[in-house]
C-alpha positions as CSV (number, residue, x, y, z in Angstrom):
1,X,25.2,109.7,-12.5
2,X,27.1,108.3,-9.8
3,X,29.1,105.5,-10.7
4,X,28.6,102.0,-9.0
5,X,31.8,100.5,-7.4
6,X,33.6,98.1,-9.1
7,X,34.0,95.4,-6.3
8,X,31.8,94.9,-3.5
9,X,32.7,94.6,0.2
10,X,33.7,91.2,1.1
11,X,31.5,89.0,3.5
12,X,32.4,89.5,7.2
13,X,32.2,85.1,7.0
14,X,34.4,85.2,4.0
15,X,36.6,87.3,5.8
16,X,36.6,85.4,8.8
17,X,37.3,82.0,7.1
18,X,40.3,83.7,5.5
19,X,39.2,82.1,1.9
20,X,37.4,83.1,-1.2
21,X,33.4,82.6,-1.3
22,X,31.5,81.1,-4.0
23,X,31.9,82.9,-7.0
24,X,34.8,84.8,-5.6
25,X,38.0,84.9,-7.5
26,X,40.0,82.0,-6.4
27,X,37.1,80.2,-4.6
28,X,35.0,77.0,-6.3
29,X,32.4,77.8,-8.4
30,X,28.8,76.9,-7.8
31,X,28.5,74.7,-10.6
32,X,31.9,72.4,-9.0
33,X,30.1,72.7,-5.7
34,X,26.9,71.1,-6.9
35,X,28.7,68.2,-8.9
36,X,30.3,67.5,-5.5
37,X,27.0,67.3,-3.9
38,X,25.8,65.2,-6.4
39,X,28.3,62.5,-6.6
40,X,27.1,60.3,-4.0
41,X,23.3,61.1,-5.1
42,X,21.1,58.3,-6.6
43,X,20.3,58.3,-10.4
44,X,17.1,60.3,-11.1
45,X,14.0,58.5,-10.2
46,X,16.1,56.3,-7.6
47,X,15.5,57.2,-4.0
48,X,17.1,55.3,-0.9
49,X,14.1,56.4,1.5
50,X,11.4,53.8,1.5
51,X,7.8,54.7,0.5
52,X,6.1,57.7,2.6
53,X,5.5,56.5,6.0
54,X,7.8,53.4,6.1
55,X,11.0,53.5,7.8
56,X,14.2,51.4,7.2
57,X,13.2,49.1,10.6
58,X,9.9,48.3,8.5
59,X,12.0,47.1,5.4
60,X,14.0,45.1,7.3
61,X,11.3,43.2,9.0
62,X,9.9,42.4,5.8
63,X,12.8,41.0,4.4
64,X,13.5,38.8,7.4
65,X,9.9,37.9,7.2
66,X,10.1,36.6,3.4
67,X,13.3,35.0,4.0
68,X,11.6,33.1,6.8
69,X,8.6,32.4,4.6
70,X,11.0,31.0,2.1
71,X,12.7,28.4,4.5
72,X,9.5,27.0,5.8
73,X,8.3,26.6,2.1
74,X,11.7,24.4,1.6
75,X,10.9,22.7,4.8
76,X,7.6,21.8,3.9
77,X,8.6,20.8,0.2
78,X,11.0,18.6,1.7
79,X,8.8,16.9,4.1
80,X,6.1,16.0,1.4
81,X,8.7,14.8,-0.6
82,X,10.1,12.5,1.8
83,X,6.9,11.2,2.4
84,X,5.6,10.6,-1.3
85,X,9.4,8.9,-1.6
86,X,8.1,6.5,1.1
87,X,4.8,6.1,-0.9
88,X,6.5,5.5,-4.3
89,X,8.8,2.8,-3.0
90,X,6.1,0.9,-1.6
91,X,4.1,1.2,-4.7
92,X,6.8,0.3,-6.6
93,X,7.3,-3.0,-4.5
94,X,3.7,-3.8,-4.9
95,X,3.7,-3.1,-8.8
96,X,6.7,-5.4,-9.0
97,X,5.0,-8.3,-7.4
98,X,2.0,-8.1,-9.7
99,X,3.9,-7.5,-12.8
100,X,4.5,-11.1,-13.5
101,X,0.7,-11.5,-13.5
102,X,-0.1,-8.3,-15.4
103,X,2.0,-9.5,-18.4
104,X,0.3,-12.5,-18.6
105,X,-2.9,-11.0,-19.2
106,X,-3.1,-11.0,-23.0
107,X,-6.9,-10.4,-23.5
108,X,-8.4,-7.9,-21.1
109,X,-11.6,-7.5,-22.7
110,X,-14.6,-9.7,-23.5
111,X,-15.0,-11.9,-26.2
112,X,-17.2,-15.3,-26.9
113,X,-14.0,-16.7,-28.0
114,X,-13.0,-18.8,-25.1
115,X,-9.7,-18.0,-23.4
116,X,-6.9,-20.1,-23.6
117,X,-6.1,-22.5,-20.7
118,X,-3.0,-20.3,-19.8
119,X,-5.0,-17.2,-19.5
120,X,-7.7,-18.7,-17.2
121,X,-5.1,-20.2,-15.2
122,X,-3.1,-16.7,-14.7
123,X,-6.4,-15.1,-13.6
124,X,-6.7,-17.9,-11.0
125,X,-3.6,-17.6,-9.6
126,X,-3.6,-13.6,-9.6
127,X,-6.8,-13.7,-7.7
128,X,-5.6,-15.9,-5.2
129,X,-2.5,-13.9,-4.5
130,X,-4.8,-10.8,-4.4
131,X,-6.9,-12.3,-1.4
132,X,-4.3,-13.6,0.4
133,X,-2.3,-10.3,0.2
134,X,-4.1,-7.6,-1.4
135,X,-6.7,-5.3,0.6
136,X,-10.4,-5.3,0.1
137,X,-10.4,-2.5,-2.3
138,X,-7.9,-3.6,-4.6
139,X,-9.4,-7.3,-4.2
140,X,-12.6,-6.2,-5.8
141,X,-11.4,-4.1,-8.3
142,X,-9.2,-7.3,-9.8
143,X,-12.1,-9.4,-9.5
144,X,-14.0,-7.0,-11.9
145,X,-11.3,-6.8,-14.2
146,X,-11.7,-10.5,-14.4
147,X,-15.3,-10.6,-15.0
148,X,-14.9,-8.5,-18.0
149,X,-12.8,-10.9,-19.8
150,X,-14.3,-14.4,-18.0
151,X,-17.9,-13.3,-17.8
152,X,-19.2,-16.4,-19.4
153,X,-17.0,-18.6,-16.5
154,X,-19.3,-19.9,-13.6
155,X,-16.2,-20.8,-11.6
156,X,-15.0,-17.0,-11.7
157,X,-18.4,-15.7,-10.7
158,X,-18.6,-18.1,-7.7
159,X,-14.9,-17.5,-6.7
160,X,-15.9,-13.8,-6.7
161,X,-19.3,-14.5,-4.7
162,X,-17.4,-16.7,-2.2
163,X,-14.9,-14.0,-1.4
164,X,-17.6,-11.8,-1.1
165,X,-19.7,-13.8,1.3
166,X,-16.9,-13.1,3.6
167,X,-15.8,-9.6,3.1
168,X,-18.8,-8.2,1.9
169,X,-22.1,-10.4,2.3
170,X,-24.5,-7.2,1.4
171,X,-23.0,-7.2,-2.3
172,X,-23.6,-11.0,-2.8
173,X,-27.1,-10.7,-4.2
174,X,-26.3,-8.0,-6.7
175,X,-23.3,-10.2,-8.0
176,X,-25.7,-13.2,-8.4
177,X,-28.0,-11.3,-10.2
178,X,-25.6,-9.9,-12.6
179,X,-24.3,-13.5,-13.4
180,X,-27.7,-15.3,-13.6
181,X,-29.4,-12.5,-15.5
182,X,-27.2,-11.3,-18.1
183,X,-24.1,-13.5,-18.2
184,X,-25.0,-17.1,-17.2
185,X,-28.5,-17.5,-18.6
186,X,-27.9,-20.6,-20.1
187,X,-25.8,-22.0,-17.6
188,X,-27.9,-23.5,-14.4
189,X,-25.3,-23.9,-11.7
190,X,-25.1,-20.2,-10.7
191,X,-28.8,-20.3,-10.5
192,X,-29.0,-23.4,-8.5
193,X,-26.4,-21.6,-6.2
194,X,-28.2,-18.5,-5.8
195,X,-31.4,-20.0,-5.1
196,X,-29.7,-22.5,-2.2
197,X,-28.2,-19.0,-1.2
198,X,-31.3,-17.3,-0.7
199,X,-33.0,-20.3,0.8
200,X,-30.1,-20.2,3.6
201,X,-30.8,-16.8,4.5
202,X,-34.3,-17.2,4.7
203,X,-35.8,-16.1,1.8
204,X,-37.9,-18.9,0.6
205,X,-39.9,-16.9,-1.9
206,X,-37.1,-15.5,-3.5
207,X,-35.5,-19.2,-3.6
208,X,-38.7,-20.3,-5.2
209,X,-39.1,-17.7,-7.8
210,X,-35.1,-18.1,-8.8
211,X,-35.9,-21.9,-9.4
212,X,-38.8,-21.0,-11.0
213,X,-37.1,-18.8,-13.7
214,X,-34.7,-21.3,-14.1
215,X,-37.1,-24.0,-15.3
216,X,-38.4,-21.9,-17.8
217,X,-35.2,-20.9,-19.5
218,X,-34.1,-24.6,-19.5
219,X,-37.2,-26.9,-19.1
220,X,-35.5,-29.8,-19.2
221,X,-33.5,-29.4,-16.4
222,X,-34.7,-31.9,-13.7
223,X,-32.6,-30.9,-10.9
224,X,-34.0,-27.3,-10.8
225,X,-37.6,-28.6,-10.7
226,X,-36.6,-31.0,-7.5
227,X,-35.4,-28.4,-5.8
228,X,-38.2,-25.9,-6.3
229,X,-40.3,-28.8,-4.9
230,X,-38.1,-29.7,-2.3
231,X,-38.0,-25.8,-1.2
232,X,-41.8,-25.9,-0.8
233,X,-41.7,-28.8,1.2
234,X,-38.9,-27.4,3.9
235,X,-41.1,-24.3,3.8
236,X,-44.1,-26.5,4.8
237,X,-46.2,-25.6,1.7
238,X,-47.3,-29.1,1.2
239,X,-50.5,-28.4,-1.2
240,X,-48.0,-26.5,-2.9
241,X,-45.5,-29.5,-3.1
242,X,-48.3,-31.8,-4.5
243,X,-49.5,-29.2,-6.8
244,X,-46.0,-29.1,-8.3
245,X,-45.6,-32.5,-8.4
246,X,-48.9,-33.3,-10.3
247,X,-47.9,-30.5,-12.9
248,X,-44.8,-32.2,-13.5
249,X,-46.9,-35.3,-13.9
250,X,-49.1,-33.7,-16.7
251,X,-46.4,-31.9,-18.5
252,X,-43.9,-35.0,-18.5
253,X,-42.1,-35.6,-22.2
254,X,-42.4,-38.9,-21.9
255,X,-43.7,-41.9,-20.0
256,X,-41.1,-42.7,-18.1
257,X,-40.3,-39.3,-16.7
258,X,-44.3,-39.0,-15.8
259,X,-44.0,-42.4,-13.8
260,X,-40.7,-41.2,-12.2
261,X,-42.5,-38.0,-10.8
262,X,-45.4,-40.3,-10.1
263,X,-43.5,-42.2,-7.9
264,X,-41.9,-39.2,-6.1
265,X,-45.5,-38.2,-5.3
266,X,-46.7,-41.4,-4.3
267,X,-43.9,-41.5,-1.8
268,X,-44.8,-37.7,-0.7
269,X,-48.4,-39.0,-0.1
270,X,-47.5,-41.6,2.0
271,X,-44.6,-40.4,4.2
272,X,-45.3,-36.7,4.5
273,X,-49.0,-36.6,4.3
274,X,-49.4,-40.0,5.5
275,X,-52.2,-40.6,3.0
276,X,-51.5,-44.0,1.9
277,X,-54.8,-44.6,-0.4
278,X,-53.8,-41.4,-2.5
279,X,-50.3,-42.8,-2.7
280,X,-51.6,-46.1,-4.0
281,X,-53.8,-44.5,-6.5
282,X,-50.9,-42.3,-7.8
283,X,-49.1,-45.6,-8.4
284,X,-52.1,-47.2,-10.5
285,X,-52.6,-44.3,-12.6
286,X,-48.4,-44.4,-13.3
287,X,-48.9,-48.1,-14.0
288,X,-52.1,-47.5,-16.7
289,X,-49.9,-45.0,-18.6
290,X,-46.5,-47.0,-18.1
291,X,-47.5,-50.7,-18.6
292,X,-43.9,-51.6,-18.9
293,X,-43.0,-49.6,-15.7
294,X,-39.1,-50.1,-15.0
295,X,-37.9,-51.0,-11.6
296,X,-35.6,-47.6,-11.7
297,X,-38.2,-45.1,-11.8
298,X,-39.6,-46.9,-8.7
299,X,-38.5,-44.8,-5.8
300,X,-37.0,-47.5,-3.0
301,X,-37.6,-47.1,0.6
302,X,-35.1,-45.1,2.5
303,X,-32.5,-46.2,5.3
304,X,-35.2,-45.2,7.9
305,X,-37.5,-47.3,7.0
306,X,-38.1,-50.7,9.0
307,X,-36.6,-53.7,7.2
308,X,-40.6,-55.3,7.4
309,X,-41.6,-52.1,5.3
310,X,-39.2,-52.6,2.8
311,X,-39.8,-56.2,2.3
312,X,-43.5,-55.4,2.0
313,X,-42.7,-52.7,-0.8
314,X,-40.8,-55.1,-3.0
315,X,-43.1,-57.9,-2.5
316,X,-45.9,-55.6,-4.0
317,X,-43.5,-54.8,-6.6
318,X,-42.9,-58.4,-7.4
319,X,-46.3,-59.0,-7.5
320,X,-47.6,-56.5,-9.9
321,X,-45.0,-57.2,-12.6
322,X,-45.3,-61.1,-12.4
323,X,-47.9,-61.3,-14.8
324,X,-46.1,-59.3,-17.4
325,X,-42.3,-59.9,-16.7
326,X,-40.3,-63.1,-17.7
327,X,-38.0,-65.0,-14.9
328,X,-35.1,-63.0,-15.4
329,X,-37.0,-59.8,-14.3
330,X,-38.3,-61.6,-11.4
331,X,-35.0,-62.8,-10.4
332,X,-33.9,-59.4,-10.1
333,X,-36.4,-58.3,-7.5
334,X,-35.7,-61.1,-6.0
335,X,-32.2,-60.6,-5.4
336,X,-33.0,-57.2,-4.1
337,X,-35.2,-58.4,-1.7
338,X,-32.6,-60.5,-0.5
339,X,-30.1,-57.6,-0.2
340,X,-33.0,-55.5,2.0
341,X,-33.6,-58.3,4.2
342,X,-29.5,-58.9,4.8
343,X,-29.5,-55.1,5.4
């Protein structure tokens, strides 16, 4: 066999370069070349190149956009904080103006035990302050808070109603209803005011019904009875007025009260219905029921009546009592007659 030559002919490139090639004696080894090429290479799994289809310009644009978004977010946040700071300062100032009133409220809940005088004074001053300086919503909230602790106080309810009558009239009726049918059932002032309010706005039937309910709850309240009769009279329901007067006479608790309503009915028949005979009949029946008819129960003539009529009225009274009364009573009537003559 032919023996292979121990050396290979040199590459023309290597000869031209004048140096040894890789693997040749005196030249760099392949391992050294790989190490030099990999000195600046990133670690395995890390590649400087972007994802497939994304070039370096796109990455830079995204970074710039993210930075811009961060700046915008910071700007918006600063603006929001600035506006909130203004609101916070305004709110802090308003709280400071009301802090003394709030500290004065010792019992914000309802209790049947009466409130102390200082508590009531604090609530009234707080409400006055809010009405003068607060807005409508805040004022209504304070009134509702007040009426939890002061639910049994008529003046607080009337204060609320007076405010609503100018600020929100459509809610007045609802507040009246709450006050008169729940909290102030046995206190007539609010019910009488409610009836007057309904009559003022032309709701005469509702006003009469309110007064009738007040009469049922407080039978001895003469004012409610007379107001109901007057409401019917102003409505022109004259038959109803006469019916109510006669009912009052029939159910009167005592003779003087019966006589009082009889004198009222007599005057109504004489002055409004122009029925003098019926008026005389009512008075005669009253005198039969109450022989000791006293002067205070007789309704005197009004200032609109003529002096002659008033004199005739007093002469009739004196004549009717002359047989039963002594000199002292007659002298009183004569003095009244003289006063009427002077007027």
